[in-house]
C-alpha positions in Angstrom: 0.0 0.0 0.0 1.7 3.2 -1.3 5.0 1.2 -1.1 5.1 1.7 2.7 3.0 -1.1 4.2 3.2 -4.8 3.4 -0.2 -6.1 2.2 -1.7 -9.5 1.9 -5.1 -11.1 2.0 -4.7 -12.2 5.6 -3.4 -8.8 6.8 -6.3 -7.1 5.0 -8.8 -9.5 6.5 -7.6 -8.5 10.0 -8.2 -4.8 9.3 -11.6 -5.6 7.6 -12.6 -7.5 10.7 -11.9 -4.4 12.8 -13.9 -2.4 10.3 -16.9 -4.7 10.7 -16.6 -5.1 14.5 -16.4 -1.4 15.2 -19.8 -0.3 13.9 -21.4 -3.6 15.2 -20.2 -2.8 18.7 -20.9 0.9 18.5 -24.5 1.1 19.8 -23.5 0.7 23.5 -20.8 2.3 25.6 -19.8 -1.1 26.9 -19.5 -2.4 23.3 -17.3 0.5 22.3 -15.1 0.1 25.4 -14.8 -3.6 24.7 -13.9 -3.0 21.1 -11.2 -0.4 22.0 -9.6 -2.5 24.8 -9.8 -5.9 23.0 -8.8 -4.4 19.6 -5.9 -2.5 21.2 -4.7 -5.7 22.7 -4.9 -7.5 19.3 -2.9 -4.7 17.7 -0.3 -4.9 20.5 0.0 -8.6 19.9 0.5 -7.9 16.2 3.1 -5.3 17.1 5.0 -7.8 19.3 4.7 -10.5 16.6 6.2 -8.0 14.1 9.1 -7.3 16.5 9.9 -10.9 17.3 9.8 -12.5 13.8 12.2 -11.8 11.0 10.5 -9.6 8.4 12.1 -11.6 5.6 11.7 -15.1 7.1 9.1 -17.8 6.7 7.6 -16.9 10.1 6.3 -13.7 8.7 3.1 -15.1 7.3 0.9 -12.0 8.0 3.2 -10.3 6.5 4.6 -7.3 8.4 7.3 -4.7 8.0 8.6 -1.8 10.2 5.8 0.6 9.0 3.3 -2.0 10.1 5.0 -2.4 13.4 4.8 1.3 14.1 1.2 1.5 12.9 0.1 -1.4 15.2 1.9 0.0 18.2 0.3 3.4 17.8 -3.2 1.9 17.1 -2.8 -0.5 20.1 -1.7 2.1 22.6 -4.2 4.6 21.3 -7.2 2.3 21.4 -6.3 1.1 24.9 -5.9 4.7 26.1 -9.3 5.6 24.6 -10.9 2.6 26.1 -9.5 3.4 29.5 -10.5 7.0 29.3 -14.0 5.9 28.2 -14.1 3.7 31.3 -13.1 6.6 33.6 -15.7 9.0 32.1 -18.5 6.4 32.4 -17.6 5.6 36.1 -17.3 9.4 36.9 -20.7 10.1 35.5 -22.4 7.6 37.8 
């Protein structure tokens, strides 16, 4: 994609799954919080996977590169931070 990110059908399916899950979970605050926290955890797992495997080896079946690693780390931290902030606002409003 634009010569920056590695692309594959499997990698695209992961992102499509997030695109489908987000609107499906959006009607409730609990659903949004779950989406952000669980999705952030998944992105952090993908980030760790990208760090631990060789980008040119056979273990890189997703496939990932350095740009993907950065994107997944930012998405993971951002989503977990938003999910945590949403949890605090909900509890403070009670």
